[in-house]
C-alpha positions in Angstrom: 52.6 115.6 10.3 52.0 119.3 10.9 48.8 120.9 9.8 49.1 124.6 8.4 46.3 126.6 10.0 43.7 128.1 7.5 44.1 131.9 7.5 40.8 133.9 7.6 40.4 136.3 4.6 38.1 139.2 5.5 36.0 140.8 2.7 33.6 143.7 3.0 30.9 144.0 0.4 28.5 147.0 0.1 25.3 146.3 -1.8 21.9 148.2 -1.7 22.9 150.3 1.3 23.9 147.3 3.4 27.5 146.2 4.4 28.2 142.5 4.5 31.3 141.5 6.4 32.2 138.0 5.3 35.0 135.7 6.4 36.3 133.0 4.0 39.6 131.4 3.3 41.7 130.7 0.2 40.2 128.2 -2.2 36.8 128.1 -0.5 35.5 130.1 -3.5 37.0 130.2 -6.9 36.6 134.0 -7.2 35.0 136.9 -5.5 32.0 136.6 -7.7 31.3 133.0 -6.5 31.6 134.3 -2.9 29.2 137.1 -3.6 26.9 134.8 -5.5 26.8 132.3 -2.7 26.8 134.6 0.3 24.7 137.5 -0.9 22.1 136.7 -3.4 21.7 139.4 -5.9 19.4 138.9 -8.8 21.1 139.0 -12.2 24.5 138.9 -10.7 27.3 136.7 -12.3 25.1 135.5 -15.2 28.0 133.9 -17.1 29.3 132.2 -13.9 32.8 133.4 -14.1 33.7 133.5 -17.8 34.3 137.3 -17.8 32.0 138.0 -20.6 28.7 139.3 -19.4 29.8 142.2 -17.2 27.0 141.4 -14.6 29.5 141.0 -11.6 31.0 144.6 -11.8 32.4 145.8 -8.4 34.3 149.0 -7.5 37.3 148.5 -5.2 36.8 150.8 -2.4 40.0 149.9 -0.5 42.6 147.1 -0.8 45.9 146.6 0.4 47.2 145.3 -2.9 46.9 146.6 -6.4 44.3 144.7 -8.7 45.0 146.4 -12.0 46.1 143.1 -13.8 43.1 142.3 -16.1 42.4 139.0 -17.7 41.8 138.9 -21.5 38.0 138.7 -21.2 37.7 141.3 -18.5 39.4 144.1 -20.3 37.1 143.7 -23.4 34.0 143.2 -21.3 34.8 146.4 -19.3 35.3 148.3 -22.7 32.0 147.0 -23.9 30.0 148.1 -20.8 31.6 151.5 -20.9 32.4 151.5 -17.2 36.2 152.1 -17.0 38.6 153.1 -14.2 41.3 151.2 -12.5 39.1 150.5 -9.5 36.4 148.8 -11.5 36.7 145.0 -11.9 34.8 142.0 -12.8 34.5 140.1 -9.5 34.8 136.9 -11.4 38.5 137.8 -12.2 39.4 138.5 -8.6 40.6 135.2 -7.0 40.1 134.4 -3.3 43.7 134.5 -1.8 45.5 136.2 0.9 46.1 139.2 -1.3 42.4 140.3 -1.0 42.3 140.0 2.9 40.7 143.3 4.0 39.4 144.3 0.6 36.2 146.5 0.5 34.1 146.4 -2.6 30.9 148.0 -3.8 28.7 146.1 -6.2 27.9 148.4 -9.2 
């Protein structure tokens, strides 16, 4: 039986003037929000724990090798309600941890 090696996924998170370089792997966390919630404690962040309804996990995509413009139903409505728009603004709870986010750099809004 062969074992497929786990590929590291690198994520860079900017928050309060600090840069956090985090290594993870697919399925270690359900979403980018859970990774941030667990690795970088930020008060009031991710209050609905990933339901896409509260808007407290907003991030701006600074750089990414893949397009992340596909919104989930709750994300689009929540972004409209917050009044913060732009194709680079997302709810981190709607960004899944997979190989497509390897190398992503985000700023917590």
